[in-house]
Each structure stands twice: as structure tokens, then as C-alpha cells.
C-alpha positions as CSV (number, residue, x, y, z in Angstrom):
1,X,81.4,129.6,89.8
2,X,84.2,127.4,87.3
3,X,86.8,125.2,88.9
4,X,90.7,126.1,88.0
5,X,93.1,123.7,87.9
6,X,95.4,125.9,89.5
7,X,93.4,126.9,92.4
8,X,95.0,126.6,96.4
9,X,93.0,125.2,98.6
10,X,92.5,128.7,100.4
11,X,90.6,129.5,97.1
12,X,88.8,126.1,97.0
13,X,87.8,126.6,100.7
14,X,86.1,130.1,100.1
15,X,84.4,129.1,97.3
16,X,82.9,125.9,98.6
17,X,81.6,128.2,101.9
18,X,80.7,130.7,99.6
19,X,78.8,128.3,97.6
20,X,77.1,127.4,100.6
21,X,76.4,131.1,101.8
22,X,78.3,130.8,104.9
23,X,79.9,133.8,106.9
24,X,83.4,132.9,108.0
25,X,81.8,134.0,111.4
26,X,80.0,131.9,111.4
27,X,82.3,129.1,110.4
28,X,84.2,130.3,113.6
29,X,81.4,130.5,115.8
30,X,80.6,126.2,115.4
31,X,84.3,125.2,114.7
32,X,85.7,127.5,117.6
33,X,88.8,129.1,115.0
34,X,89.1,132.7,115.1
35,X,87.9,134.3,112.5
36,X,91.3,135.9,111.5
37,X,93.1,132.6,111.0
38,X,90.2,131.4,108.8
39,X,90.9,134.1,106.6
40,X,94.5,133.7,106.8
41,X,93.7,130.1,105.6
42,X,91.6,131.3,102.3
43,X,94.3,134.1,101.7
44,X,97.2,131.1,102.0
45,X,98.9,133.3,104.4
46,X,100.1,130.2,106.7
47,X,103.4,132.2,107.5
48,X,101.0,134.3,109.5
49,X,99.6,130.7,111.5
50,X,100.8,128.4,113.9
51,X,102.8,125.2,113.2
52,X,102.0,122.7,110.8
53,X,100.2,120.2,113.3
54,X,98.0,122.8,114.4
55,X,97.1,124.5,110.9
56,X,95.8,120.6,110.3
57,X,93.4,120.5,113.4
58,X,91.6,123.9,111.8
59,X,91.6,122.6,108.6
60,X,89.5,119.6,109.7
61,X,87.5,121.3,111.6
62,X,87.2,123.6,108.6
63,X,86.4,120.6,106.0
64,X,83.7,119.2,108.6
65,X,81.7,121.9,109.2
66,X,81.4,122.2,105.0
67,X,81.2,118.6,104.5
68,X,83.9,118.1,102.9
69,X,86.0,115.5,102.4
70,X,88.7,115.8,105.2
71,X,91.2,113.9,103.3
72,X,91.3,115.7,100.3
73,X,91.2,118.9,102.0
74,X,94.6,117.5,103.6
75,X,96.1,116.4,100.4
76,X,95.5,119.7,98.8
77,X,97.5,120.8,101.9
78,X,100.9,119.4,101.4
79,X,100.3,120.1,97.4
80,X,100.0,123.9,98.5
81,X,102.9,123.3,100.9
82,X,105.4,121.6,97.8
83,X,104.6,124.3,95.3
84,X,105.9,127.0,97.5
85,X,109.6,128.8,96.2
86,X,112.2,128.2,98.3
87,X,111.2,124.7,100.1
88,X,111.8,122.6,97.5
89,X,112.7,119.2,99.2
90,X,115.9,117.2,98.6
91,X,117.2,116.7,95.2
92,X,116.6,112.6,94.6
93,X,119.7,110.7,93.2
94,X,119.6,110.6,89.8
95,X,119.3,107.1,87.9
96,X,121.5,106.3,84.7
97,X,118.6,107.8,81.9
98,X,116.4,104.8,80.6
99,X,117.6,104.5,77.2
100,X,120.9,104.0,78.6
101,X,120.4,101.6,80.1
102,X,118.0,100.0,77.7
103,X,120.2,99.8,75.0
104,X,123.4,98.3,77.4
105,X,120.5,95.5,78.1
106,X,119.7,94.9,75.0
107,X,123.5,94.8,73.7
108,X,124.1,92.2,76.6
109,X,121.4,90.1,75.5
110,X,122.3,89.9,71.9
111,X,125.8,88.7,72.7
112,X,124.5,85.9,75.6
113,X,122.3,84.8,72.2
114,X,125.2,84.6,70.0
115,X,126.6,82.6,72.7
116,X,124.4,80.7,73.2
117,X,123.6,79.5,69.0
118,X,127.2,79.1,68.8
119,X,127.6,76.3,71.5
120,X,124.4,74.9,70.0
121,X,125.6,74.7,66.5
122,X,129.2,72.7,67.7
123,X,127.4,70.2,70.1
124,X,125.4,69.4,67.3
125,X,128.2,68.9,64.5
126,X,129.9,67.3,67.6
127,X,127.2,64.7,68.0
128,X,127.4,64.1,64.3
129,X,130.6,63.6,63.7
130,X,131.5,61.0,66.3
131,X,127.9,58.7,66.3
132,X,129.1,55.9,64.2
133,X,125.9,54.5,61.6
134,X,123.4,52.4,62.8
135,X,122.6,48.9,61.1
136,X,118.7,48.3,60.8
137,X,117.2,46.0,62.7
138,X,114.3,44.2,61.6
139,X,111.2,45.3,63.3
140,X,110.5,42.2,65.8
141,X,107.2,43.0,67.3
142,X,108.0,42.4,71.4
143,X,105.0,40.1,73.4
144,X,103.0,42.6,75.6
145,X,101.6,41.8,78.7
146,X,99.4,43.4,80.0
147,X,99.6,44.4,83.8
148,X,96.4,45.9,85.3
149,X,97.4,48.4,88.0
150,X,96.3,47.6,91.2
151,X,93.1,49.5,92.6
152,X,93.8,52.0,95.3
153,X,92.0,51.4,98.9
154,X,89.5,54.3,98.8
155,X,90.8,57.5,100.1
156,X,89.4,58.6,103.6
157,X,91.2,62.1,103.8
158,X,89.0,65.2,103.3
159,X,91.4,68.5,102.4
160,X,90.8,71.1,105.0
161,X,91.3,74.6,103.6
162,X,93.9,76.4,105.8
163,X,92.2,78.5,108.3
164,X,93.5,82.4,107.9
165,X,95.1,83.9,111.0
166,X,94.1,88.0,111.3
167,X,97.3,89.9,112.0
168,X,97.6,93.2,113.9
169,X,98.8,96.7,114.0
170,X,99.1,98.9,116.9
171,X,99.2,103.0,116.5
172,X,100.7,104.8,119.3
173,X,100.7,108.9,118.7
174,X,103.8,110.5,119.8
175,X,102.4,114.1,118.7
176,X,98.6,114.7,117.6
177,X,98.1,113.1,114.3
178,X,94.2,112.3,112.7
179,X,94.5,109.4,110.7
180,X,91.8,107.4,108.1
181,X,91.9,103.8,109.1
182,X,89.7,101.0,107.1
183,X,89.7,97.1,107.8
184,X,88.8,94.5,105.4
185,X,86.7,96.6,103.2
186,X,84.5,97.8,105.8
187,X,83.4,101.2,106.8
188,X,86.3,104.0,106.8
189,X,86.6,105.3,110.8
190,X,88.5,108.8,111.4
191,X,90.5,109.9,114.4
192,X,92.6,112.2,115.9
193,X,94.8,110.5,118.8
194,X,96.7,112.7,121.1
195,X,100.0,112.3,122.3
196,X,100.2,109.0,124.2
197,X,96.9,108.2,123.1
198,X,97.5,104.1,121.5
199,X,94.9,101.8,119.3
200,X,95.1,98.9,118.6
201,X,93.2,97.1,115.1
202,X,93.4,93.3,113.7
203,X,92.3,92.7,109.9
204,X,92.8,88.9,107.9
205,X,93.5,90.4,104.6
206,X,93.9,93.9,104.7
207,X,94.5,97.7,106.5
208,X,94.5,100.5,104.9
209,X,95.7,103.8,106.6
210,X,95.8,106.9,105.5
211,X,98.5,109.4,108.2
212,X,97.9,113.0,108.5
213,X,101.2,113.2,110.7
214,X,103.6,110.4,109.7
215,X,106.4,111.5,111.6
216,X,104.2,111.9,114.8
217,X,102.7,108.1,114.6
218,X,104.4,104.8,115.6
219,X,103.0,101.5,114.3
220,X,103.9,98.4,115.2
221,X,103.0,95.7,112.7
222,X,102.5,91.7,113.7
223,X,104.7,92.3,117.1
224,X,107.3,94.7,115.1
225,X,107.6,98.5,115.5
226,X,108.4,99.9,112.2
227,X,110.4,102.5,111.1
228,X,108.1,106.1,110.6
229,X,106.8,106.6,106.9
230,X,107.8,110.1,106.7
231,X,108.6,113.5,108.9
232,X,106.2,115.8,111.2
233,X,103.3,117.2,109.2
234,X,104.1,114.4,105.9
235,X,100.3,112.7,104.9
236,X,101.1,109.3,103.9
237,X,99.0,106.5,102.7
238,X,100.0,102.7,104.4
239,X,99.1,99.5,103.1
240,X,99.3,96.7,105.2
241,X,98.3,93.0,104.4
242,X,99.7,89.6,106.0
243,X,102.4,89.7,103.2
244,X,103.5,93.3,104.3
245,X,103.0,96.9,104.1
246,X,103.3,99.1,101.0
247,X,103.3,102.7,101.0
248,X,101.4,104.7,98.4
249,X,102.6,107.6,96.3
250,X,100.3,110.4,97.4
251,X,98.7,112.7,94.7
252,X,97.0,116.0,95.3
253,X,93.7,115.0,93.4
254,X,91.8,117.7,91.4
255,X,88.9,119.6,92.5
256,X,85.4,117.3,92.1
257,X,83.7,118.8,90.3
258,X,79.6,120.0,92.0
């Protein structure tokens, strides 16, 4: 069955299930998610489902049973919600057109360049107009005395590379939250935190964190509590390094070829 770039999350899950010749009844039995809820997910009828946090739990269970990438399924779910009519996010403030900014900047640099060239020419003319003529001096070779440099004593200091200090990151759930974490390039781990649960992690170079419910998770980075990086139900990707934290722009992936 050929893939369609406009394929919805429900269509994608249904296609993956049918390609494995698995019935909805079998999925319901193994995931403990009621059959009518699975059917509503495959038909993209999210209005008939519970809140977004529960829907994400159903999706994670469904994806795990089918052997799909749970992070990709959550990103598809976010993309589905953004494509719904009547739920557009508030418009962001418009930046001035790039062409106008570029044109103004170019004009400014031209003016600055003209002024600098004029100043350089004026300075050059002033020096040559005010400098008196210099009489030539007969060339006399000065006596050169060779001075041997003192031999420095051998250095005994040995350069020691600075020790890399680990940094810490704590995750505390205010709402049920699914996360995927990778520390210093090691194997990724997935977990679901219940309200009140907390985990602590340390790294030398980098912590990669994919959060399925940005508004339900508090983060403490190097002892400082950070502001939340999104609303409840929003999926975000964060990268922590000794220098700080970077929020990566979320992009909905296209379906992978089978």
C-alpha cells in the first residue's frame, strides 16, 4: 500500500495494523485500551476521546504494540492537531520584511564607507602638506653588537588538562508526562512520569530530552528551576549542555517507507 504525504495519524496507524494482519480486538486485548477508543483514533475522531494526556497514553500503548517509534507517533499527533480548522495558534508578531531590512542595512554601510574613505583621504593630504622636506643622510652602518640570549632554565611545569565537571538535570512531573532521554550519546531511555515523580540525571557534554507534555514537567538545570517550555500537551525537544539549554524547533516527520 503506497504512502500518502497527507496521510493522517489514524490512517497511518490503521495501515500499519492491517499490514501486520492484526485486528482491533487483538490490539485492545493486549494494550488494555477499549476497542471503540482505538477505532476513534484510527478515524481521527479526537473530539469523542478523553483529554489530550489520555490520548497520548493510548497512542504510546498502540505504537509500542505495533513496534512503531513512539516519538514519531506523538509528533504526528501534534501535526494532526495543528492542521485542524478553527484551532490556529495566535499569530506571532510580524518582523519587518527581510528585503527592506537588507536594503536599509546596505545603504547604511555605503554611507559609513564613504565617510571613512573621505576621512582617510583628508588625513593623507594633511600629512603630506605639513611634513617638511627631509635631507638625505649619508648612510653609515651602525656597529652591531651581538647579544646572546640568556639560556632559560628548563621548565618543570607540566600542563594539566582541565577536568570536565558534570552538570545536573532534574525532572519533576506535575502532570502525567512521557519523556525520552539520552545522556552523552548513550542509549536512549523512555519513561512515563506520574504526578509527583522525579528523576535526576548527570552528564559531561549533553543531555537530549524529548518531552510529550511540556506544560506538565518542571525542570531544574544546574540547581536553577527553569520556566516551562510549552503548554500542557505540547511536544518539545530540548538539548542541555554545560553552556545552557536549546529548544529545538519541532517538525512533523513524514512517514518512513516500509
